[in-house]
N, C-alpha and C positions, 0 to 999 in steps of 0.2 A: 500233603494230601495229593493223591493221584487224580488226574482229570481225564483218564481214559474214557472212551465211549462207554455208555451204559446200554442195556439191552432194549430200551424203548418199548417194553411190554407193559405199559401203564394201564392200571385198571382201577375203576372206582371201588372204594371199600378196602383197598389194600393199604398196608402200613409201609411207609418208606422212610429211609434215613436221610435227613437233610445234610448235605455235604458242604454247607456254608455256615457261617456263624449265625445264630447261636448253636446250630446243630440240634439233633434230637429226632425222635420218632414223630412222624406226621401221618395222619389219616387222609387218603386221597378222596376228595369229594367230587371233583369233576376234571375231565381231560379235554383239551381242545387240541386237535391234531394240526389244524391249518390256521393261518392268519385270517383267511376269508370266513371260516366257521366261527372263529372268535369274534371278529368284527360284527358279523351278523347278530350273534347272540348279545354282544355288548350293546349294540344299537337298539335291540329289542327291549333291553332292560333300561337303558338310558338313551332316549331318542336323540339327544344333542351331544352324545359322547364323541362322535367323529372317529378318527382312526385310532387303533390300539397303540399303546406305548411300546409294545413289543415289536421287534423287527421280525421279518419272515424267517430269519435264521435262528430265532429263539424257540421255535416250536418243536415239539409240543409244549403247551403250557399246562401246568397242573394247578388246580385249586386245592389247597390242603388245609387241614386244621392242625395247627401247631400248638403245643402246650403253653407257650408264652407269647407267641406272636399272634395267635388267634387264627382267623380265616384269612388266608393270603393266597396270592397267585404268583407263581414263579416259573421260569423256564425249567423244563425237566432235567437239564444238565446239572442242576443243584441237588438232585435226588438219586438214590439207588436203593435196590431192594435190601432188606435186612441181612439176608444170608451173605450177600457180597460185602456189605459193610463189616460184618463180623469177621469174614475171611481176611479182608484188607487189614483190619485192626490186629488180627493175630500175627500178621507178618511184621508189624512194627516192633 
């Protein structure tokens, strides 16, 4: 699997390919571009949450709906658009 940079044009409602196990198509529910934005929203939802587990280098963070993992949050580097995933697969 290639870990080259992705285009970072993340949008709610788009379908992306998960580039880690178990893989598969995921629906993007929410995007947090910065650590500060994520921390603010996290602490609004969970007042005693404190700092996010993600480091500043992990952003943007995507909240996606995965067919087997359910609703999860991951760094965007684990995802790519479907066209790119298909093109990468055809090269194998």
